[in-house]
C-alpha positions in Angstrom: -53.1 8.8 -6.8 -53.8 8.5 -3.1 -57.0 6.6 -3.8 -55.2 4.2 -6.2 -52.5 3.5 -3.7 -55.1 3.0 -0.9 -57.0 0.4 -3.0 -53.7 -1.4 -3.7 -52.7 -1.5 -0.1 -56.2 -2.5 1.0 -56.1 -5.5 -1.3 -52.9 -6.9 0.3 -53.3 -5.8 3.9 -56.5 -7.3 5.3 -55.2 -8.1 8.7 -52.6 -6.2 10.8 -52.4 -2.6 11.9 -50.9 -0.4 9.2 -51.4 3.4 9.0 -50.2 5.4 6.1 -49.8 9.2 5.9 -49.8 10.3 2.3 -47.9 13.2 0.8 -51.1 15.3 0.7 -51.6 14.8 4.4 -54.3 12.2 4.2 -54.0 9.5 6.8 -55.6 6.0 6.4 -55.4 2.8 8.4 -55.4 -0.7 6.9 -56.0 -4.2 8.3 -58.1 -5.5 11.1 -56.2 -3.6 13.9 -54.4 -6.7 15.2 -50.7 -7.0 15.9 -48.0 -4.4 16.3 -49.0 -0.9 14.9 -46.9 0.3 12.0 -47.1 3.9 10.6 -45.5 4.8 7.3 -45.4 8.3 5.8 -44.8 9.2 2.1 -43.0 12.5 1.8 -43.6 12.9 -2.0 -46.4 11.9 -4.4 -43.6 10.5 -6.7 -42.7 7.9 -4.0 -46.4 6.9 -3.8 -46.5 6.3 -7.6 -43.2 4.4 -7.5 -44.2 2.0 -4.8 -47.5 1.4 -6.5 -45.9 0.6 -9.8 -42.9 -1.5 -8.6 -43.0 -2.2 -4.9 -40.3 -4.9 -5.1 -37.8 -2.2 -6.0 -39.2 1.0 -4.8 -40.2 0.1 -1.3 -36.6 -0.3 -0.3 -35.3 2.4 -2.6 -37.7 5.0 -1.3 -36.9 4.0 2.3 -33.2 4.4 1.5 -33.8 7.8 -0.1 -36.0 9.1 2.8 -39.1 9.6 0.7 -40.8 6.8 2.7 -40.4 7.2 6.5 -41.3 4.9 9.3 -43.1 6.8 12.0 -43.9 3.8 14.1 -42.5 0.3 14.0 -39.5 -1.1 12.1 -39.0 -2.1 8.5 -39.3 -5.7 9.6 -42.6 -4.9 11.2 -43.8 -3.3 7.9 -42.7 -6.3 5.9 -44.5 -8.7 8.3 -47.7 -6.8 7.6 -47.1 -7.0 3.9 -46.3 -10.7 3.7 -48.8 -11.9 6.3 -51.6 -9.4 5.8 -53.5 -11.4 3.3 -55.3 -14.4 4.9 -55.9 -15.9 1.5 -52.2 -16.8 1.0 -49.7 -14.0 1.0 -48.8 -11.1 -1.2 -51.1 -10.7 -4.2 -49.2 -9.7 -7.4 -51.2 -7.3 -9.6 -51.2 -7.6 -13.4 -48.7 -4.8 -13.9 -46.4 -6.3 -11.3 -46.6 -9.7 -13.1 -45.8 -8.0 -16.4 -42.8 -6.3 -14.9 -41.6 -9.6 -13.5 -41.8 -11.2 -16.9 -39.8 -8.4 -18.5 -37.1 -8.8 -15.9 -37.1 -12.6 -16.5 -36.6 -12.2 -20.2 -33.5 -10.1 -19.6 -32.2 -12.1 -16.7 -29.2 -13.6 -18.5 -27.7 -10.2 -19.2 -27.5 -9.3 -15.5 -26.3 -12.8 -14.5 -23.6 -13.1 -17.1 -20.8 -13.2 -14.6 -17.7 -13.4 -16.7 -14.4 -13.3 -14.8 -13.9 -9.5 -14.8 -17.5 -8.8 -14.0 -17.5 -11.4 -11.1 -14.6 -9.6 -9.4 -16.4 -6.2 -9.7 -19.6 -7.7 -8.3 -17.8 -9.3 -5.4 -15.9 -6.1 -4.6 -19.2 -4.1 -4.5 -20.3 -6.0 -1.4 -17.4 -7.8 0.2 -14.8 -5.0 0.0 -16.9 -2.8 2.3 -14.8 -2.1 5.4 -14.4 -5.1 7.7 -15.5 -2.9 10.6 -19.1 -3.0 9.1 -19.2 -6.8 9.3 -17.8 -6.8 12.8 -21.0 -5.0 13.9 -23.3 -7.9 13.2 -21.5 -11.1 12.3 -20.3 -13.7 14.8 -16.7 -13.7 15.9 -15.6 -16.0 13.1 -17.2 -13.8 10.5 -19.5 -16.5 9.1 -21.5 -14.6 6.5 -23.9 -17.5 5.5 -26.7 -19.5 7.1 -26.0 -20.8 10.6 -27.3 -24.2 11.8 -29.5 -24.0 14.8 -29.3 -27.4 16.4 -31.4 -26.2 19.4 -34.0 -23.5 19.8 -31.9 -21.8 22.4 -28.7 -21.7 20.4 -27.1 -18.3 20.0 -25.5 -17.1 16.8 -22.0 -18.1 17.8 -23.0 -21.7 18.7 -25.1 -22.0 15.5 -22.3 -20.8 13.2 -19.9 -23.3 14.8 -22.5 -26.0 14.4 -22.8 -25.1 10.7 -19.1 -25.6 10.1 -19.2 -28.8 12.1 -22.2 -30.1 10.1 -20.5 -29.3 6.7 -17.2 -30.8 7.8 -19.0 -34.0 8.8 -20.7 -34.3 5.4 -17.3 -33.8 3.7 -16.2 -37.1 5.1 -13.0 -35.8 6.5 -11.8 -39.3 7.5 -8.1 -38.9 7.6 -5.6 -36.0 8.3 -3.8 -34.3 5.5 -6.7 -34.2 3.0 -6.3 -31.4 0.4 -9.3 -29.1 0.3 -10.4 -26.3 -2.0 -12.6 -23.7 -0.5 -14.4 -21.9 -3.3 -15.3 -18.4 -2.1 -13.5 -18.7 1.2 -14.7 -15.4 2.7 -12.7 -14.3 5.7 -11.2 -17.8 6.1 -13.4 -19.3 8.9 -14.3 -22.6 7.2 -10.7 -23.2 6.1 -9.4 -22.5 9.6 -11.9 -24.9 11.1 -10.9 -27.7 8.7 -7.2 -27.1 9.1 -7.3 -26.9 12.9 -9.8 -29.7 13.7 -9.2 -32.3 11.0 -5.7 -31.5 9.9 -6.7 -30.6 6.4 -4.5 -28.6 3.9 -6.8 -26.0 2.6 -6.5 -23.6 -0.3 -9.1 -20.8 -0.1 -9.9 -18.6 -3.1 -11.7 -15.3 -3.1 -12.2 -12.3 -5.3 -12.3 -9.8 -2.4 -9.2 -7.9 -1.5 -10.6 -7.1 2.0 -11.5 -10.8 2.7 -8.1 -12.0 1.4 -6.2 -9.6 3.7 -8.1 -10.7 6.8 -8.0 -14.4 5.9 -4.2 -14.3 5.5 -3.8 -12.3 8.7 -5.8 -14.9 10.6 -3.8 -17.7 9.0 -0.6 -16.0 10.1 -1.8 -15.8 13.7 -3.3 -19.3 13.8 -0.2 -21.4 14.4 -1.2 -23.6 11.5 -0.3 -21.3 8.6 1.5 -24.2 6.9 -1.9 -25.9 6.3 -3.5 -22.7 4.8 -3.2 -21.0 1.4 -5.4 -18.1 0.7 -5.4 -16.6 -2.8 -7.0 -13.8 -4.8 -8.1 -16.1 -7.6 -11.2 -17.0 -9.6 -12.1 -20.7 -9.2 -12.0 -21.0 -13.0 -8.3 -20.4 -12.8 -7.5 -23.1 -10.3 -5.6 -26.0 -11.8 -4.8 -28.4 -9.0 -6.9 -31.4 -8.0 -8.2 -31.9 -4.4 -9.5 -34.6 -2.2 -12.4 -32.4 -1.0 -14.1 -29.2 -2.3 -16.3 -27.0 -0.2 -18.3 -24.0 -1.2 -20.4 -22.0 1.3 -22.5 -19.1 0.1 -20.7 -18.6 -3.2 -22.9 -20.3 -5.7 -25.4 -17.5 -5.5 -22.8 -15.3 -7.3 -22.2 -17.7 -10.2 -25.2 -16.8 -12.4 -27.3 -19.1 -14.5 -25.3 -18.8 -17.7 -22.3 -20.2 -15.9 -23.8 -23.1 -13.9 -22.5 -25.7 -16.4 -19.0 -24.3 -16.4 -19.0 -24.2 -12.6 -19.9 -27.9 -12.2 -17.6 -28.9 -15.1 -14.8 -27.2 -13.3 -15.6 -28.7 -10.0 -15.6 -32.2 -11.6 -12.2 -31.5 -13.1 -10.8 -30.3 -9.8 -12.2 -33.1 -7.6 -10.2 -36.3 -7.4 -12.0 -39.5 -8.5 -12.5 -40.6 -4.9 -13.2 -37.1 -3.6 -16.2 -35.4 -2.1 -17.7 -32.0 -2.6 -20.1 -30.1 -0.3 -21.9 -27.1 -1.7 -24.0 -24.9 0.5 -26.2 -22.4 -1.3 -29.4 -20.4 -1.0 -32.2 -21.9 -3.1 -35.8 -21.3 -3.9 -38.6 -23.9 -3.4 -40.7 -22.8 -6.3 -40.0 -22.4 -10.1 -37.2 -20.3 -11.6 -37.5 -16.6 -11.2 -35.4 -13.4 -11.0 -33.3 -11.7 -8.4 -35.2 -9.1 -6.4 -34.4 -5.8 -8.2 -33.5 -3.9 -5.0 -31.1 -6.6 -3.9 -29.6 -6.8 -7.4 -28.9 -3.1 -7.5 -27.8 -2.2 -4.0 -26.5 -5.4 -2.4 -25.6 -8.3 -4.7 -25.2 -7.3 -8.4 -25.1 -10.3 -10.7 -26.5 -12.6 -8.0 -29.2 -15.2 -8.4 -30.9 -17.7 -6.2 -31.6 -20.9 -8.1 -34.5 -23.4 -8.1 -33.5 -27.0 -7.7 -34.6 -27.6 -11.3 -31.9 -25.2 -12.5 -29.1 -26.8 -10.6 -29.7 -30.5 -11.2 -29.2 -30.6 -15.0 -25.8 -28.9 -14.8 -24.7 -31.4 -12.1 -25.9 -34.3 -14.2 -24.1 -33.1 -17.3 -20.9 -32.6 -15.4 -20.6 -36.3 -14.6 -20.7 -35.7 -10.8 -23.1 -37.8 -8.8 -25.4 -36.4 -6.2 -24.9 -38.4 -3.0 -27.0 -36.3 -0.7 -29.2 -33.3 -0.6 -30.4 -31.6 2.6 -32.8 -28.7 2.8 -32.3 -26.3 5.8 -35.6 -24.6 6.5 -35.9 -21.4 8.6 -32.3 -21.6 9.7 -31.4 -18.6 7.6 -34.4 -16.7 8.9 -33.1 -17.1 12.4 -29.5 -16.2 11.3 -30.8 -13.0 9.6 -32.9 -12.1 12.7 -29.7 -12.2 14.7 -27.8 -10.1 12.2 -30.6 -7.6 11.9 -31.0 -7.2 15.6 -27.2 -6.8 16.0 -27.0 -4.3 13.2 -29.9 -2.2 14.5 -28.4 -2.1 18.0 -25.2 -0.6 16.5 -26.8 1.7 14.0 -24.8 4.8 15.1 -21.5 2.9 14.5 -22.6 1.8 11.1 -23.7 5.4 10.3 -20.3 6.7 11.4 -18.7 4.3 8.9 -21.0 5.3 6.0 -24.1 7.4 6.4 -27.8 7.3 7.3 -28.9 6.3 3.8 -26.5 3.3 3.8 -28.0 2.2 7.2 -31.5 2.4 5.9 -30.6 0.4 2.8 -28.9 -2.3 4.9 -31.8 -2.4 7.3 -34.1 -3.1 4.4 -31.8 -5.7 3.0 -31.6 -7.6 6.2 -35.3 -7.3 7.0 -36.4 -8.2 3.5 -34.0 -11.2 3.4 -35.3 -12.5 6.7 -38.9 -12.1 5.4 -38.1 -14.1 2.3 -36.8 -17.0 4.3 -39.6 -16.8 6.9 -42.7 -16.2 4.8 -41.7 -16.7 1.2 -39.8 -19.3 -0.9 -36.2 -19.3 0.2 -34.3 -22.2 1.9 -30.8 -23.5 2.0 -29.7 -26.4 -0.3 -26.7 -28.5 0.8 -25.5 -30.7 -2.1 -23.0 -33.5 -1.5 -21.3 -34.6 -4.8 -18.8 -37.2 -5.8 -17.5 -39.0 -8.9 -17.8 -42.4 -7.1 -21.0 -43.3 -5.4 -19.0 -45.3 -2.9 -17.0 -42.2 -1.8 -19.4 -41.7 1.1 -21.0 -44.2 3.5 -24.3 -45.9 2.6 -26.3 -44.4 5.4 -26.4 -41.0 7.0 -25.4 -42.2 10.4 -21.8 -41.2 9.7 -22.8 -37.5 9.9 -23.8 -37.7 13.6 -20.8 -39.8 14.3 -18.5 -37.3 12.6 -20.1 -34.4 14.4 -19.5 -36.1 17.7 -15.8 -36.5 16.8 -15.5 -32.9 15.7 -17.0 -31.7 19.0 -14.2 -33.6 20.7 -11.7 -32.0 18.5 -13.1 -28.6 19.2 -12.9 -29.2 22.9 -9.3 -30.3 22.6 -8.5 -27.1 20.6 -10.2 -24.9 23.1 -13.4 -24.3 21.1 -15.9 -25.8 23.5 -16.6 -22.4 24.9 -16.7 -20.8 21.5 -19.3 -18.2 22.3 -16.7 -16.5 24.5 -13.7 -16.6 22.2 -12.8 -16.3 18.5 -12.1 -19.4 16.4 -8.5 -18.5 15.6 
């Protein structure tokens, strides 16, 4: 088995500096010796077989279980070697890996069939973890989605504020008192931003008890609670119509079988002169499946769509696409910041849960960053409307609106946001 694993690793790691100690004590080095040295140890022969058979799942699983140990370097360092170690173009998928991927693809709709009761259970699996965990690595506003790095020297707080500003600008918030539906409102940061800086009246819906409690508490302390309404509600149960709809980082939880229902409902809830902005992770290649490790341990029922999977559902809903923007590498930088913050507060995370949980989350953050940095993931921002004249004819209005929002932030005490919470 050691020789089989060695041949497999040698085929994908041709550059870099990777040393592996196998369960039988054998030690071998792979790559050309360049870069940061990484040393991995397998503690069982079973772990070697598992990673050989299905590395997409078992690399993270075995690391979490402690049957794969990092003796030198971090998980991110290991993944960098894996994803950049082949000068011919990245990770080479072996025939058995391709067959396993096809099998998962055939049964994808079962895992992604997020009916209402299942959607709530899936959301609770991740988002009802203690808020103290998210305090360890998120920004002060608890933005758990891709930030927008306007400048190379922007920090996480500045980039998350810029994300909210950029989204608000594209929502064409051109008068106070607009009604807004925030689908998947999280801990309330986007809703608070819109209510405070443009005078919007925002209804936020979530399926997480933990997020709802925090969002309502923040609203109560904001001084603008009359503009905010947070509810534990599935978007499919919303009945009112709104001037604007925003959804940030929620569409990944809808599941392909429900794409049409999602956009049909959005079309029903959006007024005829309204504007919707949907911010979601997307893939730049053809439709695929959710990484099995992520699906089991982090986001059950989740799926990241290709553009070709989203467009037909939008078209059939009757909504018009008025703008699409692709954010490249912004999420890689966001995840880098999260990963570094999480790793620096490992002991605190361990006190909340345990060592195994920390290893699983290290792998999740490192693998996610790797996917945005070296693989096929980006952010799609869709601007949608019923009326093609609902938004200006050129994109100049976005910069103009962002400048106005900066002025509003300054007026509301947010200019020095890195040093204070947006509440």
